[in-house]
VMD Tcl script that draws the C-alpha trace (Angstrom):
set ca {
  {-3.24 4.38 9.59}
  {-6.67 5.80 10.15}
  {-9.85 4.34 8.73}
  {-10.07 7.10 6.12}
  {-6.50 6.48 4.96}
  {-7.15 2.74 4.75}
  {-10.31 3.30 2.74}
  {-8.52 5.71 0.38}
  {-5.67 3.24 -0.02}
  {-8.12 0.44 -0.82}
  {-10.04 2.57 -3.35}
  {-6.79 3.69 -4.99}
  {-5.71 0.05 -5.30}
  {-9.04 -0.75 -6.95}
  {-8.58 2.10 -9.39}
  {-5.07 0.86 -10.29}
  {-6.56 -2.57 -10.94}
  {-9.34 -1.06 -13.08}
  {-6.76 0.90 -15.10}
  {-4.67 -2.22 -15.66}
  {-7.67 -4.31 -16.70}
  {-8.82 -1.52 -19.03}
  {-5.43 -1.42 -20.75}
  {-5.23 -5.20 -21.10}
  {-8.76 -5.44 -22.50}
  {-8.07 -2.53 -24.85}
  {-5.07 -4.38 -26.27}
  {-6.94 -7.71 -26.35}
  {-9.62 -6.10 -28.53}
  {-7.27 -6.42 -31.49}
  {-6.84 -10.18 -31.08}
  {-10.43 -11.18 -31.91}
  {-12.04 -8.47 -34.00}
  {-15.63 -9.64 -33.67}
  {-15.59 -10.01 -29.89}
  {-17.17 -6.70 -28.93}
  {-17.50 -7.59 -25.25}
  {-13.84 -6.74 -24.61}
  {-13.98 -3.14 -25.84}
  {-17.14 -2.54 -23.83}
  {-15.44 -3.90 -20.71}
  {-12.29 -1.87 -21.45}
  {-14.38 1.30 -21.59}
  {-16.26 0.45 -18.39}
  {-13.14 -0.40 -16.38}
  {-11.33 2.66 -17.72}
  {-14.23 4.86 -16.72}
  {-14.28 3.29 -13.24}
  {-10.56 4.00 -12.87}
  {-10.80 7.59 -14.12}
  {-13.80 8.85 -12.20}
  {-13.16 11.20 -9.30}
  {-15.56 9.62 -6.79}
  {-14.88 7.80 -4.56}
  {-11.70 9.62 -3.57}
  {-8.73 9.48 -4.05}
  {-8.24 10.39 -7.68}
  {-6.10 8.06 -9.81}
  {-2.72 9.61 -10.64}
  {-0.11 6.97 -11.48}
  {-1.83 4.67 -13.99}
  {-4.18 7.29 -15.40}
  {-2.64 6.94 -18.88}
  {-3.27 3.18 -18.81}
  {-6.97 3.74 -18.23}
  {-7.12 6.43 -20.92}
  {-5.40 4.17 -23.47}
  {-7.75 1.30 -22.58}
  {-10.79 3.55 -23.10}
  {-9.37 4.90 -26.38}
  {-8.56 1.44 -27.78}
  {-11.95 0.08 -26.74}
  {-13.73 3.03 -28.35}
  {-11.77 2.68 -31.59}
  {-12.65 -1.01 -31.90}
  {-16.27 -0.38 -30.93}
  {-16.58 2.10 -33.80}
  {-14.32 0.58 -36.48}
  {-15.47 -3.06 -36.46}
  {-19.21 -2.39 -36.95}
  {-18.40 0.12 -39.72}
  {-16.22 -2.45 -41.51}
  {-18.90 -5.12 -41.17}
  {-21.64 -2.79 -42.48}
  {-19.51 -1.67 -45.43}
  {-18.70 -5.28 -46.38}
  {-22.10 -6.86 -45.77}
  {-22.47 -8.01 -49.39}
  {-19.05 -9.72 -49.29}
  {-19.97 -11.45 -46.05}
  {-23.13 -12.85 -47.66}
  {-21.06 -14.20 -50.58}
  {-18.59 -15.73 -48.14}
  {-21.41 -17.44 -46.23}
  {-22.84 -18.80 -49.51}
  {-19.42 -20.21 -50.49}
  {-19.04 -21.82 -47.06}
  {-22.49 -23.40 -47.27}
  {-21.71 -24.83 -50.74}
  {-18.44 -26.28 -49.46}
  {-20.21 -28.08 -46.63}
  {-22.73 -29.64 -49.01}
  {-25.52 -27.13 -48.42}
  {-26.07 -28.12 -44.80}
}
mol new
graphics top color blue
foreach p $ca { graphics top sphere $p radius 0.5 }
foreach p [lrange $ca 0 end-1] q [lrange $ca 1 end] { graphics top cylinder $p $q radius 0.2 }
display resetview
């Protein structure tokens, strides 16, 4: 194997890892809905896996990276919209919780 082939093999392995991490983080976004760090990381790792440079281009797990980016984007948009639309209910919930704990 030449140095160029070894480098391409290493970069391709990194991209497969990025695609896998992106998919896992995209799925994990649905476990804790207020943890917005996971969708951001899913988008970043998916983007790293999908970009063309450095060569070679990802072919096998491309769908994994795309799904991770899509799931991360959905959560990043949906959760803040739900929170903003239900802000008054959240305030009521916080008031009820504070009364239950004795006003502390």
